[in-house]
C-alpha positions in Angstrom: 102.9 90.2 99.4 106.4 89.6 98.1 105.1 87.8 95.0 102.7 90.7 94.3 105.4 93.3 94.5 107.7 91.3 92.3 104.9 91.1 89.7 104.1 94.9 89.8 107.5 96.6 90.5 110.6 96.9 88.3 114.2 96.2 89.3 115.5 99.5 90.7 118.0 100.9 93.3 115.2 102.2 95.6 111.6 101.4 96.5 109.3 103.6 98.6 106.8 102.7 101.3 104.6 105.1 103.3 102.3 105.1 106.3 100.1 107.3 108.3 99.7 107.0 112.1 96.4 108.6 113.3 96.9 112.2 114.1 100.3 112.4 112.4 101.6 113.2 109.0 102.4 110.8 106.2 105.9 109.3 106.6 107.9 107.8 103.7 110.6 105.2 103.9 113.2 104.1 101.3 114.1 100.5 100.8 116.8 98.7 98.8 114.8 95.6 97.9 111.3 94.5 97.3 111.7 92.0 100.1 112.4 94.8 102.6 109.4 96.8 101.2 107.2 93.7 101.6 108.3 93.2 105.2 107.6 96.9 105.9 104.0 96.6 104.7 103.4 93.5 106.9 105.2 94.8 110.0 103.5 98.2 110.2 100.4 96.8 111.9 97.2 98.8 112.3 98.0 101.9 110.2 97.3 102.9 106.7 100.1 101.6 104.5 101.0 102.5 100.9 103.7 101.7 98.4 105.0 103.6 95.4 104.3 101.9 92.0 107.7 102.9 90.5 111.3 102.2 91.1 113.5 105.2 92.0 117.0 106.2 91.2 118.0 107.3 94.7 116.8 107.5 98.2 116.4 110.7 100.2 118.3 113.5 98.5 118.6 117.2 98.4 116.0 119.1 96.3 117.9 120.2 93.1 117.0 123.9 93.5 116.2 124.1 97.2 119.0 122.7 99.3 117.0 123.1 102.5 114.5 120.4 101.4 115.0 116.6 101.1 112.9 114.7 98.6 112.3 111.0 97.8 109.2 110.1 95.9 109.1 112.4 93.0 108.4 111.9 89.3 111.9 113.2 88.5 113.4 110.5 90.7 111.4 107.6 89.2 113.4 105.5 86.8 111.4 102.5 85.8 108.0 100.8 85.9 106.8 97.2 85.3 103.0 97.7 85.2 100.2 100.0 84.1 97.5 101.0 86.6 94.1 102.6 87.0 92.5 103.9 90.1 88.7 103.5 90.2 86.9 105.6 92.8 83.6 104.5 94.2 80.6 106.3 95.6 81.2 110.0 94.7 79.9 112.3 92.1 80.7 111.2 88.6 81.9 107.9 90.0 80.5 104.4 90.0 78.0 103.6 92.7 79.7 100.4 93.8 82.4 97.9 92.9 79.9 95.7 91.0 79.0 98.6 88.6 82.7 99.4 88.2 83.5 95.8 87.2 80.6 95.7 84.7 81.9 98.9 83.1 85.5 97.4 83.1 84.2 94.6 81.0 82.9 97.1 78.4 86.2 99.0 78.6 88.2 95.8 77.9 85.9 95.0 75.0 86.3 98.4 73.4 90.1 98.6 73.8 91.1 95.0 73.3 93.1 95.1 76.6 93.4 91.8 78.5 92.0 91.2 81.9 93.8 93.2 84.6 94.8 92.2 88.1 92.2 93.7 90.4 92.7 94.8 93.9 89.9 96.0 96.2 91.2 98.9 98.2 88.3 98.5 100.7 86.3 101.1 98.9 87.4 101.5 95.3 89.4 99.3 92.9 93.0 99.3 91.7 93.5 97.8 88.3 97.0 96.6 87.2 98.4 95.3 83.9 101.7 93.6 84.9 104.3 93.7 82.2 106.8 91.1 81.1 109.8 93.5 81.3 110.8 96.8 83.0 110.2 100.0 81.1 112.2 103.2 81.6 110.0 106.0 82.8 109.9 107.9 79.5 108.8 104.8 77.6 106.3 104.0 80.3 104.8 107.5 80.0 104.0 106.9 76.4 102.1 103.7 77.1 100.4 105.1 80.3 99.4 108.1 78.3 97.7 106.0 75.7 95.9 104.1 78.5 94.7 107.4 79.9 93.4 108.5 76.6 91.6 105.1 76.2 89.7 105.7 79.5 88.6 109.2 78.4 87.5 108.1 74.9 85.5 105.1 76.2 84.1 106.9 79.2 85.6 104.5 81.7 85.6 106.4 85.0 88.9 106.6 86.8 91.1 109.1 88.6 92.8 110.6 85.6 95.8 112.0 87.5 96.8 108.6 88.8 97.2 106.9 85.5 100.3 108.8 84.3 101.8 109.7 87.6 105.1 107.8 88.1 105.2 109.0 91.7 101.9 107.4 92.6 101.2 105.4 95.7 98.4 102.9 96.3 97.5 100.5 99.1 99.2 97.1 99.0 97.2 93.9 99.3 97.4 92.3 102.7 96.9 95.5 104.6 93.7 97.3 105.9 92.1 100.5 104.9 91.5 102.5 108.1 89.6 105.4 106.5 86.9 104.4 109.0 88.9 103.4 112.1 85.9 101.6 113.6 85.4 99.5 110.4 88.8 98.7 108.8 88.4 97.1 105.4 90.8 94.6 103.9 92.9 95.5 100.9 93.0 92.3 98.8 93.5 90.9 95.3 90.1 89.8 94.0 91.3 88.7 90.6 94.9 87.8 89.6 96.4 88.3 86.2 99.7 87.2 84.5 102.4 89.4 83.2 101.5 90.6 79.7 103.9 91.2 76.9 104.6 94.9 76.4 104.0 94.4 72.7 100.5 93.0 73.4 99.5 95.9 75.6 101.1 98.4 73.1 99.1 96.9 70.2 95.8 97.2 72.1 96.6 100.8 72.9 98.1 101.8 69.6 94.9 103.5 68.3 95.0 106.0 71.2 97.2 109.1 71.3 99.2 109.4 74.5 98.1 112.2 76.9 99.4 113.3 80.3 98.1 115.6 83.0 96.0 118.3 81.5 95.3 116.3 78.3 98.5 117.4 76.4 100.6 115.3 74.2 103.2 113.2 76.2 106.0 114.1 73.9 105.3 117.8 74.3 105.0 117.5 78.1 108.3 115.7 78.7 110.3 118.5 77.0 112.6 120.0 79.7 111.4 123.4 81.0 113.8 126.2 79.9 116.2 127.2 82.7 114.9 130.8 83.0 111.3 129.6 83.4 112.3 126.9 85.8 114.2 129.4 88.0 111.2 131.8 88.0 108.9 129.0 89.0 111.1 127.9 91.8 111.6 131.5 93.1 107.8 131.9 93.0 107.4 128.8 95.1 110.0 129.6 97.7 107.5 131.6 99.7 105.0 128.8 99.6 106.5 126.6 102.4 103.0 125.3 103.2 103.0 123.7 99.7 106.6 122.6 99.4 107.1 121.0 102.9 105.2 117.7 102.9 105.8 117.4 106.7 103.3 120.2 107.2 100.5 118.2 105.4 98.1 116.2 107.6 98.1 112.9 105.9 95.1 111.6 107.9 93.0 114.5 106.6 94.1 113.7 103.1 93.0 110.1 103.4 89.6 111.1 105.0 88.9 113.5 102.1 90.3 111.5 99.2 88.4 108.4 97.9 91.3 107.2 95.7 93.4 106.1 98.7 
């Protein structure tokens, strides 16, 4: 586990792990080292365990515009990444029927894009694909590269969860744990194909023919422009009455996992 995390995660002040105890909400924990995060994933035992794919600038901190809230795993708090990733769902509408079909289509995707073979993790149901990088990228630079990868999946028709690809606050299941979506039939989360760390330049060259896109399909450069203060305040004021949305402790994580194939 420790070797896997060192390959996938950047150097950063804070790392994030999360878990769900049956019948309870998702809980998140901040760690100061990859070793501590690795130990957490092993020590949690028979629960669904996750890890954040980015490094973060700080641990739990006060929400910048809502002092009554504490936040941890947010895109704004992410500071660096050391891999690109894709989340391939299985078995649903407009998804691959099984892992074998997904891997066959992955081969076509690699042939079309020129990308090298990714590290492949079976989540128990779907597949998590990683391209480890040979150096850390600041989030803004990573967004450009991840945005090109997202465009590549769209233009080649490779079926993935599009929101996961460019989400710097994403979590996935770490290898060495179990997927308890079906508590009576837990499935192992395991690496089924390893891959080396690739040069950022090699990955950039393969993706250079694709324009970067983020959520909603817009240009990355356009989407990372700061929101004007008066609009930001209006949005925040509009959300203050939506405590059910803003307070993650009110979300039933178990229900989310049961309904969501991607995790």
